[in-house]
C-alpha positions in Angstrom: 0.0 0.1 0.1 1.1 3.5 -0.6 0.6 6.3 2.0 0.0 9.8 0.8 1.0 12.6 3.1 -1.6 14.5 5.0 -2.9 17.9 3.2 -1.4 20.8 4.9 -2.7 23.6 2.4 -6.5 24.0 1.9 -8.4 26.3 -0.6 -10.1 29.3 1.4 -12.0 31.0 -1.1 -15.2 32.4 0.3 -14.0 33.2 3.8 -15.9 36.6 5.0 -12.9 38.7 6.6 -13.9 41.9 8.5 -11.6 44.1 10.3 -9.1 41.4 10.2 -11.5 38.6 12.2 -13.8 36.4 11.1 -17.2 37.0 12.7 -19.6 34.4 14.3 -18.8 30.7 15.3 -17.3 28.0 13.2 -19.3 24.9 12.3 -18.9 21.8 14.6 -18.2 18.4 13.1 -19.2 15.3 15.1 -16.2 12.9 15.5 -15.2 10.8 12.6 -13.2 7.5 12.4 -11.0 6.4 10.0 -12.4 4.0 7.3 -11.8 0.8 5.4 -13.1 0.8 1.7 -13.2 -2.1 -0.8 -12.4 -1.6 -4.4 -15.8 -1.8 -6.7 -18.1 -1.3 -3.3 -19.4 2.2 -2.7 -18.2 3.7 0.7 -20.6 6.2 2.1 -19.4 8.5 5.0 -22.1 10.8 6.8 -20.8 14.2 7.9 -22.7 15.3 10.7 -22.3 19.2 11.8 -24.1 21.9 13.6 -23.6 25.6 13.7 -24.6 27.7 16.7 -25.5 30.6 14.9 -27.9 28.6 12.9 -26.3 28.9 9.2 -26.9 26.8 6.4 -23.9 24.4 6.2 -22.2 23.5 2.8 -20.0 20.5 2.6 -17.0 19.5 0.4 -13.8 17.2 0.5 -10.2 17.6 -0.5 -7.6 14.8 -1.5 -5.1 14.2 -3.8 -6.3 11.0 -5.0 -6.1 10.9 -8.9 -9.4 12.0 -10.5 -11.2 10.9 -7.5 -14.2 13.6 -8.4 -15.2 11.2 -11.4 -16.0 8.5 -8.9 -16.7 10.2 -5.6 -19.3 13.0 -4.6 -20.3 15.0 -1.6 -24.2 15.8 -1.3 -26.2 17.7 1.1 -28.9 15.4 2.5 -32.7 16.6 3.1 -31.7 16.1 6.9 -28.9 19.0 6.4 -26.2 16.5 7.0 -23.3 15.8 4.4 -22.8 12.5 2.8 -19.6 11.6 0.9 -19.7 8.7 -1.5 -16.7 6.9 -3.2 -16.3 3.5 -5.4 -12.8 3.0 -5.4 -10.9 1.4 -8.3 -8.2 -1.3 -8.2 -5.7 1.8 -8.9 -6.8 3.4 -5.3 -5.3 0.4 -3.4 -3.7 2.0 -0.3 -4.1 4.5 2.4 -5.4 8.1 1.5 -6.1 11.0 4.0 -9.2 12.9 2.8 -10.1 16.2 4.2 -13.9 16.8 4.9 -14.9 20.7 5.1 -18.2 22.2 6.5 -18.6 25.8 5.4 -21.1 27.9 7.0 -20.5 31.1 4.9 -18.0 32.7 7.1 -16.0 30.0 8.7 -14.8 26.5 7.9 -14.2 23.6 10.0 -12.1 20.7 8.7 -11.6 16.9 9.4 -9.3 14.6 8.2 -9.4 11.1 8.4 -7.7 7.9 6.7 -9.2 5.8 4.4 -7.6 2.3 3.5 -8.6 1.0 0.2 -8.4 -3.0 0.0 -8.5 -5.2 -2.8 -10.8 -8.2 -3.2 -8.8 -10.1 -5.7 -7.0 -13.2 -4.9 -7.4 -12.9 -1.1 -6.6 -16.6 -0.2 -7.2 -15.7 3.3 -10.4 -14.0 3.0 -13.5 -16.1 4.2 -15.1 -18.1 1.2 -18.5 -19.8 1.3 -18.4 -23.5 0.7 -22.0 -24.0 1.7 -24.4 -23.1 0.6 -24.0 -23.8 -3.1 -25.5 -22.0 -6.3 -27.3 -18.9 -6.0 -30.5 -20.1 -4.0 -32.8 -22.7 -2.5 -36.6 -23.2 -2.8 -39.2 -24.1 0.0 -41.9 -26.1 -1.5 -44.8 -26.2 0.9 -46.0 -29.6 -0.3 -43.0 -31.3 1.3 -42.1 -28.9 4.0 -42.8 -25.6 6.0 -39.5 -24.4 6.9 -36.3 -24.1 5.0 -32.9 -24.9 6.9 -29.7 -23.7 5.2 -26.4 -24.9 6.2 -23.4 -22.4 6.3 -19.8 -23.5 5.9 -16.9 -21.0 5.7 -13.3 -21.9 4.4 -10.8 -19.3 6.0 -6.8 -20.3 5.7 -6.0 -18.0 8.6 -8.8 -18.0 11.2 -10.6 -20.6 13.4 -13.7 -18.4 13.5 -15.7 -15.7 11.6 -18.7 -13.4 12.3 -21.6 -14.5 10.5 -24.4 -11.9 9.8 -27.7 -11.7 7.9 -27.2 -8.2 6.0 -30.2 -6.1 5.0 -32.9 -6.7 3.8 -33.6 -8.9 6.6 -36.3 -11.5 6.1 -38.7 -11.4 9.0 -38.8 -14.4 11.1 -35.5 -15.7 10.0 -32.7 -16.8 12.4 -29.2 -17.1 11.9 -27.2 -19.1 14.2 -23.6 -19.8 14.6 -23.1 -23.6 15.4 -19.3 -23.5 15.4 -16.3 -21.0 14.7 -16.5 -21.7 10.7 -20.0 -22.9 10.7 -23.8 -21.9 11.0 -27.4 -22.3 10.3 -29.8 -20.2 8.9 -33.7 -21.2 9.4 -37.1 -19.8 8.3 -40.5 -20.8 8.6 -42.6 -18.5 6.7 -45.6 -16.8 8.7 -48.8 -17.3 7.4 -48.7 -13.6 6.2 -45.5 -14.2 4.1 -46.8 -17.5 2.8 -50.0 -15.8 1.5 -48.2 -12.5 0.6 -47.5 -11.1 -3.0 -44.0 -11.9 -3.1 -42.6 -15.4 -3.6 -39.1 -14.6 -3.8 -36.7 -13.2 -1.1 -33.0 -11.9 -1.2 -30.9 -13.2 1.7 -27.7 -11.7 1.9 -25.3 -13.4 4.4 -21.7 -12.1 5.3 -18.6 -13.7 6.8 -16.0 -11.3 8.4 -12.7 -12.7 9.9 -11.8 -8.9 11.0 -8.7 -9.2 8.8 -9.4 -9.5 5.4 -12.7 -7.9 3.3 -15.9 -9.1 4.4 -17.4 -11.9 1.9 -20.8 -11.7 0.9 -23.1 -14.3 -0.2 -26.2 -13.5 -2.2 -28.9 -16.1 -2.0 -32.5 -16.3 -3.5 -35.0 -18.3 -1.5 -38.0 -19.0 -3.3 -41.5 -19.9 -1.9 -43.2 -22.6 -4.1 -46.8 -22.8 -3.7 -50.0 -23.7 -5.6 -52.0 -21.3 -7.4 -55.8 -21.4 -7.7 -57.5 -23.4 -10.1 -58.5 -21.6 -13.5 -55.8 -19.0 -13.9 -56.3 -16.6 -16.7 -53.8 -17.0 -19.7 -51.3 -19.6 -20.9 -48.6 -21.1 -19.0 -45.0 -20.7 -20.1 -43.3 -23.0 -22.9 -40.0 -24.2 -22.3 -37.9 -25.7 -25.4 -34.8 -27.4 -24.3 -32.9 -30.4 -25.9 -29.8 -31.7 -23.7 -26.5 -32.0 -25.3 -23.4 -33.8 -24.1 -20.5 -31.9 -24.0 -16.7 -32.2 -23.9 -15.2 -29.4 -22.5 -13.1 -27.8 -19.4 -14.9 -24.6 -19.2 -18.0 -24.1 -17.2 -21.4 -25.8 -18.7 -23.9 -22.9 -20.6 -27.5 -24.3 -20.3 -29.8 -22.7 -22.9 -33.3 -22.8 -23.2 -36.0 -20.9 -25.5 -38.9 -19.7 -23.2 -41.9 -18.1 -24.1 -45.2 -16.8 -22.5 -48.3 -14.8 -23.8 -47.8 -12.2 -21.2 -44.5 -12.3 -20.2 -42.4 -13.7 -17.5 -41.8 -11.4 -14.4 -38.7 -13.3 -12.9 -35.8 -14.9 -14.4 -36.5 -18.9 -14.6 -34.5 -21.0 -12.4 -32.5 -24.0 -13.3 -32.1 -26.8 -10.7 -29.2 -29.3 -11.2 -27.6 -32.2 -9.1 -24.5 -34.5 -9.6 -26.3 -37.5 -8.1 -29.1 -39.5 -9.9 -32.6 -37.6 -8.9 -35.7 -39.2 -7.8 -39.0 -39.0 -10.0 -40.8 -36.6 -9.3 -37.3 -34.8 -8.6 -37.3 -33.0 -5.3 -36.2 -29.4 -6.3 -35.4 -28.5 -2.7 -32.4 -31.1 -2.8 -31.0 -29.7 -5.9 -28.7 -26.8 -6.4 -30.5 -23.6 -7.7 -29.1 -21.3 -10.4 -30.7 -18.2 -11.7 -31.1 -18.2 -15.4 -30.2 -14.9 -17.6 -32.0 -13.4 -20.5 -29.3 -13.7 -23.6 -31.5 -12.7 -26.5 -35.1 -11.6 -27.1 -37.7 -10.4 -24.2 -39.7 -11.7 -21.7 -42.4 -13.0 -24.1 -39.9 -14.9 -26.2 -36.5 -14.8 -25.1 -33.2 -17.2 -25.0 -32.3 -17.8 -21.3 -29.1 -19.5 -20.1 -27.7 -20.6 -17.0 -23.9 -21.5 -15.9 -23.3 -24.9 -14.2 -19.8 -25.4 -12.7 -17.9 -28.3 -14.9 -17.4 -31.3 -12.6 -14.7 -32.8 -14.2 -12.2 -29.6 -15.0 -9.9 -30.8 -12.4 -9.9 -34.4 -13.2 -7.7 -36.3 -15.9 -8.7 -36.4 -19.6 -11.2 -38.9 -20.5 -13.1 -38.4 -16.9 -16.5 -38.2 -17.2 -19.7 -36.9 -15.0 -23.6 -36.8 -15.6 -25.5 -33.5 -14.8 -29.3 -34.1 -14.1 -31.3 -30.8 -14.1 -34.6 -29.1 -14.7 -35.7 -25.7 -15.6 -38.8 -23.8 -14.0 -40.6 -20.9 -15.5 -43.2 -18.7 -13.6 -45.5 -16.0 -15.6 -47.4 -13.2 -14.1 -50.7 -13.1 -15.7 -52.7 -11.9 -12.8 -51.3 -8.7 -11.7 -53.6 -8.5 -8.6 -53.1 -11.8 -7.2 -51.1 -15.1 -7.3 -52.8 -16.9 -10.0 -49.9 -17.4 -12.2 -48.7 -20.4 -13.9 -45.3 -22.6 -13.3 -43.8 -24.7 -15.9 -41.4 -27.6 -15.1 -39.7 -28.9 -17.9 -39.3 -32.0 -18.3 -42.8 -32.4 -17.5 -41.8 -35.6 -15.8 -38.2 -36.9 -14.5 -35.1 -34.6 -15.5 -32.9 -33.7 -18.3 -29.4 -35.5 -18.4 -26.1 -34.5 -20.0 -22.9 -36.2 -20.0 -19.7 -33.8 -19.5 -16.1 -35.3 -20.6 -12.7 -33.7 -19.8 -11.0 -33.4 -23.3 -7.6 -32.8 -21.6 -5.4 -29.9 -22.6 -6.3 -26.3 -21.9 -10.0 -24.8 -21.5 -9.1 -21.4 -23.6 -11.4 -19.3 -21.1 -10.6 -15.7 -21.8 -10.3 -13.1 -18.9 -12.9 -12.6 -16.7 -15.0 -15.9 -17.4 -15.9 -18.2 -14.9 -13.6 -21.0 -13.5 -12.9 -23.2 -11.0 -9.5 -24.5 -11.8 -6.5 -22.9 -13.4 -6.7 -25.4 -16.5 -9.6 -23.7 -17.7 -7.9 -20.5 -18.1 -6.1 -19.3 -21.4 -4.5 -21.7 -23.8 -1.3 -24.4 -23.3 1.2 -21.2 -23.9 -0.8 -19.0 -21.3 0.4 -21.1 -18.2 0.3 -17.9 -16.0 -3.4 -17.1 -16.7 -4.9 -17.9 -13.7 -8.3 -18.8 -11.8 -8.7 -16.2 -9.0 -11.1 -14.9 -6.4 -12.6 -11.7 -7.6 -15.2 -9.4 -5.6 -17.0 -9.4 -2.4 -18.7 -12.9 -3.0 -15.2 -14.5 -3.7 -16.6 -16.1 -6.9 -13.6 -17.4 -9.4 -12.8 -15.9 -12.5 -10.1 -16.1 -15.1 -7.4 -13.6 -15.4 -4.6 -12.8 -17.4 -0.9 -12.6 -16.5 1.0 -9.5 -17.1 4.0 -7.7 -16.3 2.7 -4.1 -16.8 -0.4 -2.3 -17.3 0.6 -2.1 -21.0 -0.2 -6.0 -21.2 -3.8 -5.6 -19.9 -6.8 -4.9 -21.9 -8.8 -1.6 -21.3 -10.2 -1.2 -18.0 -7.8 -3.6 -16.4 -4.7 -3.1 -14.4 -1.5 -5.2 -13.8 -1.4 -6.2 -10.1 1.6 -4.6 -8.3 2.0 -8.1 -6.6 1.8 -11.7 -7.5 -1.7 -13.1 -6.7 -2.3 -16.5 -5.7 -4.8 -18.8 -7.5 -7.5 -21.1 -6.6 -4.8 -24.0 -7.4 -1.9 -22.5 -5.2 -0.2 -20.9 -8.4 1.0 -17.4 -8.1 1.6 -14.7 -10.6 0.9 -11.0 -11.5 -2.4 -10.9 -13.1 -4.6 -8.1 -15.0 -7.3 -7.4 -12.4 -10.6 -5.3 -13.3 -10.4 -1.8 -12.4 -13.7 -2.3 -10.4 -12.8 -5.5 -8.8 -16.1 -6.6 -10.6 -15.7 -8.9 -13.5 -19.3 -8.3 -14.9 -18.6 -4.6 -15.2 -14.7 -4.2 -15.4 -15.0 -0.5 -16.1 -16.7 0.1 -12.8 -19.2 2.3 -14.5 -21.0 4.5 -11.7 -24.4 4.7 -11.3 -24.6 8.1 -9.0 -27.5 7.6 -6.4 -29.9 10.4 -5.9 -29.9 12.9 -2.9 -32.3 10.7 -1.1 -30.3 7.8 -0.3 -29.6 5.8 1.7 -33.3 4.5 1.6 -32.5 0.8 0.7 -35.0 -0.5 3.0 -37.6 0.7 5.6 -35.3 0.9 8.5 -33.1 3.5 6.5 -36.4 5.3 5.6 -37.2 5.9 9.0 -34.3 7.4 9.8 -34.9 10.2 6.8 -37.2 13.1 6.5 -40.6 12.5 5.5 -41.4 12.8 1.6 -42.9 16.0 1.1 -45.6 16.2 -1.9 -44.0 16.9 -5.3 -42.0 15.6 -7.9 -38.8 14.0 -7.6 -36.2 13.0 -10.3 -34.4 9.9 -8.8 -32.5 6.8 -10.0 -32.7 3.0 -9.3 -28.8 2.0 -9.1 -27.9 -1.6 -9.2 -27.6 -2.9 -5.8 -24.3 -4.5 -4.5 -26.2 -7.5 -3.4 -29.5 -8.1 -5.6 -31.9 -5.8 -6.8 -32.2 -2.2 -5.9 -34.9 -0.9 -3.5 -35.9 2.7 -2.5 -38.3 3.3 0.5 -39.8 6.8 1.4 -41.5 7.8 4.3 -44.6 9.7 4.2 -46.5 11.4 7.5 -50.0 12.2 7.5 -51.5 14.6 10.3 -55.0 13.9 9.3 -57.1 11.9 6.7 -55.9 12.3 3.2 -56.3 10.9 -0.5 -52.8 10.2 -1.6 -51.4 9.2 -4.9 -47.6 7.9 -6.0 -47.2 7.7 -9.5 -43.9 6.2 -11.0 -42.5 6.6 -14.4 -39.1 5.0 -15.3 -37.0 3.6 -18.2 -36.6 0.2 -19.6 -33.2 -0.8 -17.8 -35.1 -2.6 -15.3 -39.0 -3.4 -14.4 -39.8 -0.9 -11.6 -42.6 -1.8 -9.2 -44.4 0.7 -6.8 -46.1 -0.5 -3.2 -47.8 1.2 -0.4 -47.3 0.1 3.0 -48.7 1.2 6.5 -46.4 1.5 9.4 -46.5 -1.9 10.6 -45.1 -3.0 7.1 -48.6 -4.2 5.8 -49.2 -3.7 2.0 -51.8 -1.5 1.2 -51.6 -1.3 -2.4 -49.2 -2.3 -5.2 -48.7 -1.8 -9.0 -46.4 -4.5 -10.6 -46.8 -4.5 -14.1 -44.1 -5.5 -16.6 -43.1 -2.1 -17.3 -42.1 1.0 -15.3 -44.9 2.9 -15.2 -47.0 2.5 -12.0 -49.2 4.3 -9.8 -50.5 3.3 -6.1 -52.7 5.3 -3.5 -55.8 5.4 -1.5 -57.6 7.1 1.3 -55.4 6.9 4.4 -55.9 8.1 8.1 -53.2 9.8 9.9 -50.0 8.1 10.7 -47.0 6.8 9.4 -47.0 5.3 5.8 -44.1 3.9 3.2 -43.7 4.0 -0.6 -41.3 1.4 -2.0 -39.7 1.4 -5.4 -38.1 -2.1 -6.3 -36.4 -3.0 -9.1 -36.4 -6.6 -11.0 -33.1 -6.7 -12.8 -29.7 -5.2 -12.3 -29.3 -2.2 -14.0 -29.6 1.6 -13.6 -32.9 3.1 -14.1 -33.7 6.6 -14.0 -37.5 7.3 -12.6 -39.8 10.3 -11.6 -41.8 9.9 -8.7 -44.6 12.0 -8.1 -46.5 12.3 -4.8 -49.5 14.1 -3.9 -51.8 14.4 -0.9 -55.4 16.0 -0.7 -55.7 16.8 3.1 -59.0 16.4 4.7 -61.9 14.2 4.2 -61.6 12.1 1.1 -63.7 9.6 -0.4 -62.6 5.8 0.7 -61.2 3.6 -2.1 -64.0 1.1 -1.0 -67.6 1.9 0.5 -69.1 -1.0 2.4 -72.7 -1.8 1.8 -75.7 -0.9 3.9 -75.9 -4.3 5.4 -72.7 -3.9 7.9 -71.7 -5.4 10.1 -72.0 -8.8 9.0 -68.8 -9.7 9.3 -68.8 -12.8 11.4 -71.0 -15.8 12.4 -72.6 -13.6 15.2 -73.2 -10.9 12.7 -74.4 -12.8 9.8 -77.4 -11.7 7.9 -80.3 -14.2 7.7 -81.2 -15.4 4.3 -84.4 -16.6 4.1 -84.7 -19.0 1.0 -88.2 -20.5 1.7 -90.3 -20.3 -0.5 -88.7 -17.8 -2.8 -84.9 -17.7 -3.1 -82.9 -14.9 -1.4 -81.5 -12.4 -3.6 -79.5 -9.7 -2.5 -78.1 -6.9 -4.8 -75.7 -3.9 -4.6 -73.1 -5.7 -2.0 -69.7 -4.6 -1.5 -66.4 -6.2 0.0 -63.7 -4.2 1.3 -60.3 -5.2 2.1 -60.5 -7.8 5.1 -64.1 -7.4 5.5 -65.9 -10.8 4.6 -69.7 -11.0 4.3 -71.6 -13.6 6.1 -75.1 -15.1 5.7 -76.9 -17.5 7.7 -79.2 -20.3 6.1 -81.3 -23.1 8.0 -81.4 -26.6 6.0 -82.6 -30.1 6.4 -81.1 -33.4 5.4 -81.3 -34.1 1.6 -82.2 -30.4 0.5 -79.9 -29.0 -2.2 -78.6 -25.6 -1.7 -77.4 -23.5 -4.7 -75.3 -20.4 -4.4 -74.4 -18.0 -7.1 -72.2 -14.9 -6.8 -72.1 -12.4 -9.6 -69.0 -10.0 -10.2 -66.5 -9.1 -12.3 -63.1 -11.0 -11.5 -60.7 -8.2 -12.9 -62.2 -5.7 -10.2 -61.2 -8.0 -7.5 -61.0 -11.7 -6.8 -64.2 -13.0 -4.7 -64.7 -16.4 -3.5 -67.4 -18.4 -1.9 -67.1 -20.3 1.6 -69.5 -22.7 3.1 -69.2 -23.2 7.1 -71.4 -25.5 9.4 -72.7 -24.3 12.5 -69.5 -25.3 14.5 -67.3 -22.7 12.4 -66.0 -25.7 10.2 -65.2 -24.5 6.6 -66.3 -27.0 4.5 -64.7 -25.5 1.4 -61.4 -24.4 2.5 -59.3 -22.1 0.4 -56.7 -20.0 1.7 -54.1 -17.3 0.4 -51.4 -19.6 2.5 -52.7 -22.7 0.6 -54.4 -22.3 -2.7 -54.0 -26.0 -3.5 -57.3 -26.5 -1.6 -59.4 -24.1 -3.6 -61.8 -25.6 -5.8 -63.9 -23.9 -8.9 -66.6 -26.3 -7.9 -66.5 -24.4 -4.6 -66.9 -21.5 -6.1 -63.5 -20.4 -5.9 -62.4 -19.8 -9.3 -60.4 -16.8 -10.9 -63.0 -15.9 -13.5 -66.2 -13.9 -13.1 -68.9 -15.0 -11.0 -68.9 -17.9 -8.9 -71.4 -21.2 -8.3 -71.8 -23.7 -5.5 -74.2 -26.5 -4.7 -74.3 -28.2 -1.6 -76.7 -31.3 -0.4 -77.3 -31.6 3.4 -76.2 -35.0 4.8 -77.9 -37.0 7.4 -78.4 -35.6 10.9 -80.5 -32.5 10.0 -83.9 -34.3 9.9 -86.0 -33.3 13.0 -84.7 -29.7 13.2 -82.9 -27.9 10.5 -79.2 -27.4 10.8 -77.5 -23.8 10.8 -74.9 -23.0 7.8 -73.2 -20.0 6.7 -72.3 -18.9 3.0 -69.5 -16.5 3.0 -68.3 -13.9 0.4 -64.4 -13.6 0.8 -62.3 -11.1 -1.1 -58.9 -13.1 -2.3 -55.8 -11.3 -0.8 -58.1 -8.4 0.4 -59.7 -7.5 -2.9 -62.5 -5.4 -3.1 -65.6 -5.4 -5.5 -69.1 -5.1 -5.6 -71.1 -8.1 -6.0 -74.9 -9.7 -6.4 -75.7 -12.7 -4.4 -78.5 -15.5 -5.0 -79.0 -18.4 -2.5 -81.8 -20.8 -3.4 -83.2 -24.4 -2.7 
């Protein structure tokens, strides 16, 4: 590392001098500690300062790091603090003094700290995640109710590490250390999570040995649950023909996947190196996210990279890879009535991989697991090296000077050790990121940091207005922006979002408890949410599907005072339980009720008296696209004879009046036991996932 001399000369432009003295009090800066930064990872340093005179403060920084202002900035946040942001490059490795300057227009205060920039290339002594493998796991509620993920860390010079679940935290999940280098992450999704709108949860694990850079593991936890029957639209079509390969490099699996509306998320590939039972248990296979390589989400080519199981073996070695491909669509934006296609329809695909001998010929920044995969036989100094915060391994290129390296790469000052134990100087990406060697910087907007609800709580509430913002690729997974809104009284609020096509932006509205009130999740970045809200704290969430920069405009309005509720209940309330049920007189004429309304979380109950042998017919008339309503039928003990829940849609039945189309129909014949006296039953109209809608009801014998 190279240490730079501490600055002793500062620009003093703007100081007000009167009679040889500077009037007023100087700003006061809260103490700052030295920092450790990592190449390719944004460092943020908040500068908290006060001024006794109440002057408005401005913030700046000064350092002699070459060209630093091209990738570093200082902004003044809405709360009045300064925020320094810097994403170091490989050329910045070393220890640098940086002066932070606070100016009140008359006086300046300066604080100097040291920032040590570390590389994340070839750190053989840094923690490495050996478990879990792949990019994620699936929890299939048909086989188990909880997911348990074993964590195993390899660290050459440490007997223990600190395991942490980073933001965004998954509510209800626990992480426990079972040893110095092992742990277990456990999650039993709550009823609300099982029935919620999201089926994919981002888990970020980290391992820190307090000596090297912290290693991060990005992991996708997928909830696999059945959809209600009769979902609109068509299921995705997956076309794939397995092909044996004779290669040393990683395996690329490719499939053509199409859907009439479009896929909301990337398809998943599950693989195993051991024979798989039929039907395959996906929870026991390694999960890999597929990426769109061509076309679009309605008709595209998707690929997945699987490590070569014979790369480190001998010429002629073979192995069989067993795998399936799963694709989900998003045909029903207001519910979870979507389709899932698993290919093949039964069993698994199989392919044989053979080690051909020689060298792999993989180019710089191609994924690898062994040195033999990198470069040709003449390029013995091209090594397979750990690169980035996740310690993933990529091929690099041997060098003796920067001129030997491609654009956006620099030659390491010291030899770098490979995964095979060989050391040589290598061309490393300037960003320490093989997916973006140039380190193209997406500059976050001034309302950061707001990547989760906790950070949003610490920021000032969003005022009504229009904001020009940006969604930047997150360091771990897709980006999220959260905004707090505070209402002092009842108000009609509306938030609209208009973004680009770099990623798919969605918009959500939550209450203070984190309960979703509204969502807008189309396949574009044009969204709108809102409603009539009482006084209190609420949150607007913008989340990105896809890792890409996407500038967007967020417009927030609030009409304070009385407002028209988004849903007005009918005049027959309260009829929300057995004790409040309306009596439906079905003799001698049918019971007919028109102009009814269901509001979120407010079922309507109807009581009927029936004798054994009588057949009851119920017809619910409504328009599904305005809100999915279902029928339920309870006995006098309060037992649902037609179970159908958001947590377990597999129990729903069209014959019970629980379809996903317009109108519902249900027929029930009363069994023995209701001969001398009639039995009491209840017809219930339920809004699926809190759906709101108007309806007519007819009950007859």
